[in-house]
Legacy VTK file of the C-alpha trace (Angstrom):
# vtk DataFile Version 3.0
C-alpha trace
ASCII
DATASET POLYDATA
POINTS 275 float
0.153 -0.044 0.055
1.541 3.367 -1.086
1.881 6.259 1.511
0.113 8.348 -0.886
-3.036 6.596 -0.306
-2.818 6.471 3.546
-2.089 10.381 3.556
-5.358 10.942 1.885
-8.525 10.974 4.128
-9.540 10.895 7.602
-8.651 8.135 10.100
-11.563 6.143 9.002
-10.454 6.247 5.396
-6.926 4.965 6.560
-8.218 2.310 8.600
-10.402 1.365 5.627
-7.001 1.265 3.106
-5.742 -1.227 5.810
-8.406 -3.378 5.553
-8.397 -3.425 1.984
-5.141 -4.281 1.369
-5.488 -7.156 3.851
-8.953 -8.197 2.139
-7.667 -8.547 -1.214
-4.211 -10.689 0.026
-6.885 -13.106 1.437
-9.157 -12.800 -1.603
-6.175 -14.007 -3.826
-5.345 -16.887 -1.282
-7.458 -19.905 -1.520
-5.087 -21.436 1.187
-5.616 -18.887 3.781
-9.759 -18.884 3.234
-9.303 -22.565 3.515
-7.365 -22.338 6.876
-9.618 -20.053 8.406
-12.214 -22.873 8.377
-9.642 -26.113 8.616
-8.468 -25.987 12.112
-11.619 -25.215 13.816
-13.685 -27.641 11.990
-10.925 -30.444 12.558
-10.853 -29.580 15.977
-14.160 -29.703 16.505
-14.822 -32.887 14.953
-12.211 -34.375 17.086
-14.122 -33.485 20.312
-17.297 -33.718 18.874
-16.849 -37.552 18.654
-15.238 -37.489 22.299
-18.645 -36.048 23.432
-20.535 -38.438 21.469
-18.636 -41.010 23.655
-19.150 -39.552 26.960
-22.782 -38.445 26.278
-24.335 -41.653 26.781
-22.442 -42.647 29.923
-22.792 -39.645 31.514
-26.593 -38.865 30.846
-27.882 -40.363 34.353
-25.066 -38.830 36.078
-26.666 -34.971 37.265
-23.979 -32.418 36.099
-22.358 -34.691 33.853
-25.156 -34.333 31.529
-23.792 -30.739 30.407
-20.435 -32.335 29.744
-20.888 -32.949 25.949
-22.089 -28.901 25.444
-19.525 -28.060 27.731
-16.610 -29.586 25.901
-17.963 -28.280 22.428
-18.302 -24.733 23.764
-14.820 -24.598 25.111
-13.679 -26.025 21.968
-15.211 -23.066 20.358
-14.430 -20.175 22.640
-11.060 -21.334 22.904
-10.606 -21.418 19.265
-12.166 -17.474 19.277
-9.413 -16.690 21.742
-6.581 -18.720 19.547
-8.079 -16.573 16.387
-8.013 -13.382 18.263
-4.372 -13.532 18.869
-3.453 -14.858 15.680
-5.500 -12.615 13.702
-3.262 -9.637 15.078
-0.031 -11.880 14.672
-0.846 -12.918 10.783
-1.986 -9.360 9.820
1.418 -8.202 11.497
3.812 -10.638 9.436
2.369 -10.036 6.344
3.597 -6.427 6.828
6.989 -7.833 7.845
7.195 -10.485 4.869
6.639 -7.862 2.295
8.792 -5.291 4.114
6.415 -2.876 4.273
6.551 -2.003 7.910
8.546 0.969 7.308
6.460 2.274 4.518
3.423 1.990 6.972
5.200 3.761 9.834
6.939 6.773 7.714
3.180 7.597 6.577
0.640 9.416 8.145
-0.805 6.247 9.521
-0.884 6.407 13.141
-0.098 3.709 15.246
-3.736 3.176 17.031
-5.387 3.038 13.599
-3.223 0.427 12.377
-3.680 -1.712 15.846
-7.416 -0.980 15.089
-7.368 -2.479 11.488
-5.482 -5.583 13.061
-8.170 -5.997 15.354
-10.960 -5.543 12.765
-9.229 -8.409 10.790
-9.040 -10.910 13.528
-12.798 -10.730 13.948
-13.118 -11.310 10.418
-11.359 -14.186 10.688
-13.088 -15.483 14.094
-16.294 -15.242 12.088
-15.348 -17.212 9.339
-13.513 -19.630 11.125
-15.294 -20.334 13.991
-18.757 -19.517 12.420
-18.261 -22.558 10.256
-17.224 -24.572 13.354
-20.071 -23.476 15.170
-22.341 -24.592 11.918
-20.888 -28.008 12.301
-21.740 -28.175 16.000
-25.420 -27.282 15.510
-25.958 -29.328 12.447
-23.942 -32.684 13.414
-23.672 -32.610 17.388
-27.269 -30.821 17.903
-25.008 -28.329 20.154
-27.825 -26.136 21.537
-26.484 -22.920 23.614
-28.802 -20.206 21.846
-30.936 -19.890 25.604
-27.577 -18.762 26.894
-26.298 -16.650 24.129
-25.939 -13.541 26.137
-23.795 -14.868 28.754
-21.594 -17.022 26.193
-21.232 -13.723 23.975
-19.754 -12.056 27.279
-17.300 -14.815 27.539
-16.487 -14.402 23.879
-15.785 -11.029 24.036
-13.811 -11.317 27.088
-11.547 -14.144 25.349
-11.334 -12.058 22.088
-9.819 -8.869 23.958
-7.314 -11.211 26.027
-6.394 -12.569 22.540
-5.798 -8.911 21.034
-3.578 -8.201 24.294
-1.309 -11.417 23.516
-1.414 -10.587 19.652
0.015 -7.136 20.588
2.513 -8.507 22.603
3.821 -11.097 20.251
4.025 -8.459 17.631
6.271 -6.421 19.791
8.191 -9.582 20.434
8.981 -10.207 16.746
9.555 -6.586 15.661
12.206 -6.519 18.567
13.895 -9.810 18.119
13.379 -10.332 14.199
11.436 -13.078 12.326
13.586 -15.848 14.003
11.272 -15.253 16.985
7.988 -15.959 14.744
7.686 -19.334 16.613
6.901 -17.139 19.959
3.568 -16.071 18.344
2.265 -19.439 17.188
3.356 -20.603 20.958
2.723 -17.913 23.287
-1.266 -18.505 23.477
-1.000 -22.294 23.966
1.385 -21.543 26.998
-1.904 -20.403 28.871
-3.897 -23.238 27.442
-3.712 -25.722 30.524
-4.414 -22.708 32.963
-7.560 -21.144 31.122
-9.699 -24.221 32.027
-11.500 -24.347 28.531
-12.179 -28.099 29.327
-12.209 -28.379 32.896
-12.796 -26.540 35.972
-9.663 -24.762 37.534
-10.091 -26.233 40.886
-9.144 -29.342 39.035
-5.301 -27.901 38.959
-3.075 -28.149 41.848
-3.292 -25.332 44.589
-0.364 -23.554 43.604
-1.399 -23.618 39.928
-4.789 -22.683 40.568
-3.470 -19.088 41.914
-1.716 -18.676 38.770
-4.664 -19.490 36.658
-6.611 -17.038 38.218
-4.207 -14.156 37.195
-5.410 -14.974 33.454
-8.828 -13.600 32.461
-9.337 -16.448 30.553
-10.036 -18.611 34.002
-12.517 -16.446 34.802
-14.167 -16.337 31.423
-14.336 -20.070 31.142
-15.670 -20.428 34.523
-18.509 -17.977 33.656
-19.026 -20.528 30.420
-19.621 -23.074 32.806
-21.697 -21.264 35.137
-23.967 -20.251 31.906
-24.275 -24.079 30.707
-24.482 -25.712 33.799
-26.621 -23.243 36.237
-27.923 -21.524 33.334
-27.372 -17.932 34.821
-24.635 -15.165 33.643
-21.720 -15.101 36.112
-21.630 -11.053 36.286
-19.280 -11.310 38.974
-16.699 -13.882 37.003
-16.978 -11.761 33.833
-16.529 -8.347 35.768
-13.043 -10.141 37.210
-12.062 -11.050 33.837
-13.141 -7.743 31.868
-10.842 -6.122 34.608
-7.893 -8.175 34.089
-8.273 -7.852 30.322
-8.242 -4.107 30.668
-4.873 -4.330 32.616
-3.238 -6.804 29.968
-4.356 -5.181 26.780
-3.142 -1.860 28.530
0.208 -3.228 29.406
0.902 -5.305 26.263
0.160 -2.069 24.081
2.374 -0.122 25.952
5.128 -2.440 25.364
4.154 -3.141 21.639
4.248 0.704 21.180
7.736 0.928 22.977
8.810 -1.874 20.625
7.748 0.269 17.946
9.242 3.321 18.968
12.676 1.616 19.698
12.302 -0.107 16.089
11.739 3.414 14.864
15.024 4.444 16.485
17.202 1.457 15.797
16.094 1.400 12.040
14.580 -2.101 12.591
11.822 -1.184 10.412
13.903 -1.025 7.392
16.133 -4.012 8.299
13.484 -7.131 9.383
15.330 -10.291 9.310
16.297 -13.408 11.367
LINES 1 276
275 0 1 2 3 4 5 6 7 8 9 10 11 12 13 14 15 16 17 18 19 20 21 22 23 24 25 26 27 28 29 30 31 32 33 34 35 36 37 38 39 40 41 42 43 44 45 46 47 48 49 50 51 52 53 54 55 56 57 58 59 60 61 62 63 64 65 66 67 68 69 70 71 72 73 74 75 76 77 78 79 80 81 82 83 84 85 86 87 88 89 90 91 92 93 94 95 96 97 98 99 100 101 102 103 104 105 106 107 108 109 110 111 112 113 114 115 116 117 118 119 120 121 122 123 124 125 126 127 128 129 130 131 132 133 134 135 136 137 138 139 140 141 142 143 144 145 146 147 148 149 150 151 152 153 154 155 156 157 158 159 160 161 162 163 164 165 166 167 168 169 170 171 172 173 174 175 176 177 178 179 180 181 182 183 184 185 186 187 188 189 190 191 192 193 194 195 196 197 198 199 200 201 202 203 204 205 206 207 208 209 210 211 212 213 214 215 216 217 218 219 220 221 222 223 224 225 226 227 228 229 230 231 232 233 234 235 236 237 238 239 240 241 242 243 244 245 246 247 248 249 250 251 252 253 254 255 256 257 258 259 260 261 262 263 264 265 266 267 268 269 270 271 272 273 274
């Protein structure tokens, strides 16, 4: 994208120009479109068949009747978190691979506009990928969460926001240490998986790990998910803690990303991207 295009118009137009760039990249690459839905659908199928096995055996065991729905919903919400993080990270890698960061950051495009465009692209990825997976869950595994749509939507929003925070941190680390640190962006979100409790309550963890888990907004969000599915209520207290933690993580990661960008400008890293 040329600096001349970005130079024209308002903040909305500059964000629109960034979105258009990534839209055309995706439109011309069927592997990218295919990958949006492939991984969540494959993961959904695996866990779906697991729940098919568990369902009949747990049908008469009280709370265990909700296990199949909890597992499938956990899979879907976990995928939202992963795609929220990768949405920012992959868009950032596109700019690094094309050596376009220098052009963008010497243009009138502001850093917050760049980040907003990446966040909007991550929403597109979530809608496409997780939307198809949700359809598969409804059609093939009779998942029905409509009665708790509001509570689960709030959980989804919390997880998406944390994904953005992690994505900003991953972007900053790759900018600081080069493409040789690319693996950090792929692995960082999975490091918190065991502590997030997507498929099981946090109470099953050792006590010392529970302390670490409750420092993450994901643990509170997934606990709120289980409260919605098992008890049929919106756990406002759990969601409130999750969102407060999210704000702290997002502000902290955004600050670190800003500092990495400023350091990159000062040291000329934006024009010397490599291993």
